MIKELUM-724086 format. One record per residue (C-alpha): residue number from 1; residue in one letter; x, y, z. Coordinates in nm, 4 decimals. Each point is the difference from the previous one (the first is absolute). Layout:
REM MIKELUM-724086
ATOM  seq  type        xx        yy        zz
ATOM  NUM     a         X         Y         Z
...
***
This chain:
REM MIKELUM-724086
ATOM  seq  type        xx        yy        zz
ATOM    1     x    0.0000    0.0000    0.0000
ATOM    2     x    0.1509    0.3374   -0.0982
ATOM    3     x    0.0890    0.2429    0.2720
ATOM    4     x   -0.2462    0.2922   -0.0049
ATOM    5     x    0.2133    0.2538    0.1879
ATOM    6     x    0.2196    0.2374   -0.1941
ATOM    7     x    0.3632    0.0139    0.0954
ATOM    8     x    0.1729    0.3318   -0.0486
ATOM    9     x    0.3119   -0.1526   -0.1504
ATOM   10     x   -0.0975    0.0071   -0.3703
ATOM   11     x    0.3431   -0.0972   -0.1216
ATOM   12     x    0.2019    0.2105    0.2413
ATOM   13     x    0.3072   -0.1523    0.1552
ATOM   14     x   -0.0808   -0.2026    0.3100
ATOM   15     x    0.1123    0.1574    0.3248
ATOM   16     x    0.3330   -0.1432    0.1171
ATOM   17     x   -0.1020    0.0781    0.3601
ATOM   18     x   -0.3539   -0.1264    0.0663
ATOM   19     x    0.0294    0.1191    0.3605
ATOM   20     x   -0.0236    0.3663   -0.1039
ATOM   21     x   -0.3207    0.1695    0.1089
ATOM   22     x   -0.2609    0.0663   -0.2701
ATOM   23     x    0.0429    0.3753    0.0475
ATOM   24     x    0.3577   -0.0257   -0.1227
ATOM   25     x   -0.1233   -0.1630   -0.3205
ATOM   26     x   -0.2532    0.2788   -0.0566
ATOM   27     x    0.2575    0.2725    0.0618
ATOM   28     x    0.2399   -0.1682   -0.2398
ATOM   29     x   -0.2660   -0.0465   -0.2683
ATOM   30     x   -0.0992    0.3657    0.0241
ATOM   31     x    0.3660    0.1100   -0.0182
ATOM   32     x   -0.0423    0.2147    0.3120
ATOM   33     x    0.3737    0.0170    0.0749
ATOM   34     x    0.0797    0.1223   -0.3524
ATOM   35     x   -0.2886    0.2479    0.0037
ATOM   36     x    0.1070    0.1399    0.3383
ATOM   37     x    0.3565    0.0482   -0.1242
ATOM   38     x   -0.1205    0.1829   -0.3115
ATOM   39     x   -0.2364    0.2132    0.2086
ATOM   40     x    0.2683    0.0855    0.2546
ATOM   41     x    0.2513    0.0952   -0.2682
ATOM   42     x   -0.2514    0.2150   -0.1830
ATOM   43     x   -0.1190    0.1679    0.3210
ATOM   44     x    0.3530    0.0832    0.1111
ATOM   45     x    0.0876    0.1358   -0.3453
ATOM   46     x   -0.3157    0.2134    0.0025
ATOM   47     x    0.0779    0.1354    0.3491
ATOM   48     x    0.3578    0.0831   -0.0960
ATOM   49     x   -0.1215    0.1856   -0.3094
ATOM   50     x   -0.2511    0.1959    0.2098
ATOM   51     x    0.2656    0.0847    0.2570
ATOM   52     x    0.2507    0.1120   -0.2635
ATOM   53     x   -0.2564    0.2064   -0.1910
ATOM   54     x   -0.1653    0.1783    0.2927
ATOM   55     x    0.2395    0.0047    0.2967
ATOM   56     x    0.3559    0.0090   -0.1277
ATOM   57     x   -0.0246    0.2993   -0.2409
ATOM   58     x   -0.0965    0.2697    0.2442
ATOM   59     x   -0.0688    0.1069    0.3526
ATOM   60     x   -0.2849   -0.1755    0.1756
ATOM   61     x   -0.2346    0.1252    0.2705
ATOM   62     x    0.0428   -0.2997    0.2278
ATOM   63     x    0.2916   -0.2075    0.1146
ATOM   64     x    0.1296   -0.2394   -0.2691
ATOM   65     x   -0.0602   -0.2983    0.2301
ATOM   66     x   -0.3740    0.0558   -0.0417
ATOM   67     x    0.0434   -0.0319   -0.3743
ATOM   68     x    0.1942   -0.3226    0.0485
ATOM   69     x   -0.2992   -0.1323    0.1956
ATOM   70     x   -0.2342    0.1170   -0.2737
ATOM   71     x    0.2193   -0.1728   -0.2602
ATOM   72     x   -0.0167   -0.3202    0.2053
ATOM   73     x   -0.3803    0.0176    0.0123
ATOM   74     x   -0.0118    0.0626   -0.3765
ATOM   75     x    0.2343   -0.2953   -0.0656
ATOM   76     x   -0.2023   -0.2404    0.2146
ATOM   77     x   -0.3341    0.1177   -0.1412
ATOM   78     x    0.1040   -0.0129   -0.3653
ATOM   79     x    0.1938   -0.3242    0.0498
ATOM   80     x   -0.2857   -0.1722    0.1793
ATOM   81     x   -0.2525    0.1134   -0.2576
ATOM   82     x    0.2123   -0.1278   -0.2870
ATOM   83     x    0.0600   -0.3320    0.1772
ATOM   84     x   -0.3747   -0.0451    0.0575
ATOM   85     x   -0.0831    0.0848   -0.3623
ATOM   86     x    0.2638   -0.2427   -0.1310
ATOM   87     x   -0.1278   -0.2738    0.2321
ATOM   88     x   -0.3563    0.0573   -0.1204
ATOM   89     x    0.1277   -0.0275   -0.3567
ATOM   90     x    0.1754   -0.3268    0.0890
ATOM   91     x   -0.3188   -0.1339    0.1601
ATOM   92     x   -0.2084    0.0824   -0.3071
ATOM   93     x    0.2602   -0.1597   -0.2272
ATOM   94     x    0.0145   -0.3150    0.2132
ATOM   95     x   -0.3782   -0.0163    0.0163
ATOM   96     x   -0.0247    0.0160   -0.3785
ATOM   97     x    0.2665   -0.2690   -0.0390
ATOM   98     x   -0.1839   -0.2296    0.2409
ATOM   99     x   -0.3312    0.0701   -0.1721
ATOM  100     x    0.1522   -0.0878   -0.3375
ATOM  101     x    0.1479   -0.3174    0.1465
ATOM  102     x   -0.3391   -0.0973    0.1453
ATOM  103     x   -0.1650    0.0576   -0.3388
ATOM  104     x    0.2645   -0.2133   -0.1705
ATOM  105     x   -0.0541   -0.2750    0.2588
ATOM  106     x   -0.3753    0.0144   -0.0582
ATOM  107     x    0.0439   -0.0203   -0.3779
ATOM  108     x    0.2395   -0.2937    0.0246
ATOM  109     x   -0.2457   -0.1805    0.2295
ATOM  110     x   -0.2834    0.0507   -0.2522
ATOM  111     x    0.2047   -0.1472   -0.2856
ATOM  112     x    0.0744   -0.3209    0.1885
***
């Protein structure tokens, strides 16, 4: 009797460490580490550009340390937003791949 549950493998490499928690598999599939690195790099670059454009050229009203704090907030906000958007994109892509794989499985079952 065929197994009615759908496994999420769909041709992906089997996990060499089956003891890993399921959350680790999800984070890896959604490329969260990569997305966070891209977001962090982009956020820091954006904050540096803001700092160089608005603080370095001329006198400021407040102490420069306040602007460093503002640059940090800008870096974290932009970086986090980019990481979330990239992770959503990865989730949509993975969802479409799994949907296509399910459709292919259904078609191959019908032809048998």
